[in-house]
C-alpha positions, -999 to +999 in steps of 0.1 A: -666-310-683-640-337-685-632-360-656-598-343-650-615-309-645-640-325-621-611-341-601-593-308-600-624-291-587-629-318-560-593-316-549-594-278-548-625-278-527-609-303-503-579-280-500-603-252-491-618-274-463-583-283-451-572-246-450-605-236-432-597-262-405-563-249-400-576-213-399-602-222-372-576-240-351-552-211-354-578-186-344-590-205-314-554-211-302-547-174-305-579-166-288-570-188-258-537-169-254-554-135-256-576-142-225-605-121-236-629-117-207-656-095-223-683-117-238-695-090-262-660-086-276-657-123-279-689-125-299-677-097-322-644-114-328-661-147-335-685-131-359-657-113-377-637-145-382-667-163-395-674-136-420-638-135-432-635-172-435-669-176-452-659-148-476-626-166-483-644-199-489-669-183-513-641-164-531-623-197-536-656-213-548-660-185-573-624-190-586-627-228-587-661-236-602-677-202-609-696-201-577-718-232-582-729-244-548-740-280-550-740-309-525-706-321-536-691-287-527-700-291-490-690-328-491-656-320-505-650-292-480-661-315-452-638-343-465-609-317-466-616-307-430-618-343-420-585-350-437-569-322-418-585-332-385-573-368-388-538-362-402-523-329-391-545-312-364-526-325-334-492-317-348-503-283-361-518-273-327-487-285-309-465-264-333-486-233-328-487-238-290-449-241-290-446-209-310-470-191-287-451-203-256-418-192-272-433-158-280-447-155-244-413-164-229-395-140-252-418-112-241-413-121-204-375-120-208-377-086-225-397-073-196-372-088-171-342-072-189-359-038-189-363-040-151-326-048-146-314-016-161 
């Protein structure tokens, strides 16, 4: 393979790591707003998310480099996640939290309006 193909594969794998980091943060923020008390349900949800995200990562791996799993695949995904963690994680989490607070306030206002009638 030429160097440009290798660089494209590396950047694509880093993008997968970046997206996986965003997906994990999004899931855990949603999970904190759901207030799930049942530990068995918590385990089932965690397992389901892991299976979905792992399947998505391997699907991306199949599309990018025909499913070849080598050390640089994990390294590139880890670098992508690290890039997300260092650059955008705080802002992304703040934006999602603001959205969830807005959604929560909107639902509270709807309930208040229904009580007034």
